[in-house]
Each structure stands twice: as structure tokens, then as C-alpha cells.
N, C-alpha and C positions, 0 to 999 in steps of 0.2 A: 441440432437446434441452432438457428441463426441468431444474430445479435439482437434484432428487434423482438423476437419471441422471448429471449432470455430477459431483456430489459422489462418487457411487459409482465413477465411472471414474477419478477422481484420488486417491481414498483409497489410502494406502500409497505414493503417489508424491511426496507433499509432506510437509514437516516439520510437527510440531504447531504450532498457533498460539500455544502457551504458551512458545515458545523465548525465551531471554533475548537480550540484545544480543550479536551476534557480535564476536569479537576483530577489530578493524579495523586497517588499516595506519596507522601513526603520524600521517601528515599528513592523512589523510582525515577528513571530517566525517561522523558517523553520521546516517543518515536512514532513513526508511521510507515506502513508498507502499502504497496499497491498489489492487489490481486488482479493481475493483468490478463484479460481475456483477449486473445489474439484472433482477429477475424480472418479466417482463411477462405472467405467467399461463401462456401456452402456449409461451413462448420466453424465452431469455435474451439480453441484449445486454451489451457491455462499455462502461462509461462512461469517456470521456476528457475532459480539460479543455484549454483553451488558456490558458496563463499570460499575464498582463497584460504589455504591452510596457513598462510602467513599473517592473517588478520588477528588482532588482539581479541576481538569479540566474536564468538561463535565460529571459530575456524572450521572449514570443511563442511559446514552444515548446508543442507538443502533448504532454500528459503524463497520467500517472495522478495523482490527488490524493495529496499527501504532502509531506514536507519534513523539515527537520532535527529531531533529537531534542531535546526540552526536558529540563531537569533533573528535572522532576516525572514524566516518562514512565517507567513501570515495565517496558515491553517494546516491541518493534517494533510489535506489534499496537496498543498504546495510542497510539503516535506516529501510526500510519496512521489510526486512528479519529479522533483529535483533529484532525489536519490535514484530514481529509475534512469534518469538521464546520465547521472554520474557513473552508475554501475553498468548500464547496458547501451548507452548512447542513443536511446530512444528520445527523440526531440519532444519537448513539452507540448507542442502544437499537435502532435500525433496521438496524445493521450486524452481521452474523453472520460472524466470521472463521473460515474453514475450515482454513487452514494457511499455511505459509510456503514460499517458493521460496528457492533458494540466494542469499545476498547477493552483491553484485558492486560493484566500484569503477568509478565513472564517469570519463570523461576530464576532468571538471571538479572532481575532488577530493572526491566524496561516496562513502560506502560505504553502499549502499542495500539494505535488507531488504524485498523485495516480499512482501506479504501478499495472499492470495486471500480473497474474501468476497462 
């Protein structure tokens, strides 16, 4: 499946990428991740990362790039893009956010906004 076919198939099924931060449970920490679709020309792949075993939160886990919201982040999309750059070096201008999935609370106390792009 190519990028445009995928985007057309999910259009109307995901929220706008311009959503604000969702109301989160009081004890949860706000976070966002990018579910990155990598355009390989004739196909798409999803990029996953493995977190360092030296990190305090979720060491060694396979994950999407992302993390906690910073005070300067204006939206979940900004958090996901900033974190993707910090973790993988993918420049923000190379990321096209398509939309957002429903936020969810993790068992480790994060309230995560998944962004597709």
C-alpha cells in the first residue's frame, strides 16, 4: 500500500492532527508518540525503536518514538515530532502528521496521545 492509499483509507477515522492536549487523569503524565510510516517509494513500513536499557522509564522496551510533554509543546503533535527528532534525529520538516488516535492511559502512569504520520 502506498502513502496516498493509506491516507485515503484512514481519512475520517482519525482525529485532526491539530487537536489540543486531552484532559488526562489527575495522576497520569501527559505524553505523545508518533506512529511513523516510512515511505519506501513503493511500500510503507512502520518504524519502531528499542529504548536504552539505561533509561529510567521503560528500559529496553520496543516502542514508538515519543515521550513526556514539555512545557513548550503546543500540542500532542509537537511533542511527538520533538521526541522523534530527539530520539532518532528525524528533522521536524520531514514529518507529516496525518492525524491522532484516541489517547489512552498506560499501566505505568502515562496518558499517551498517539499521532499517525
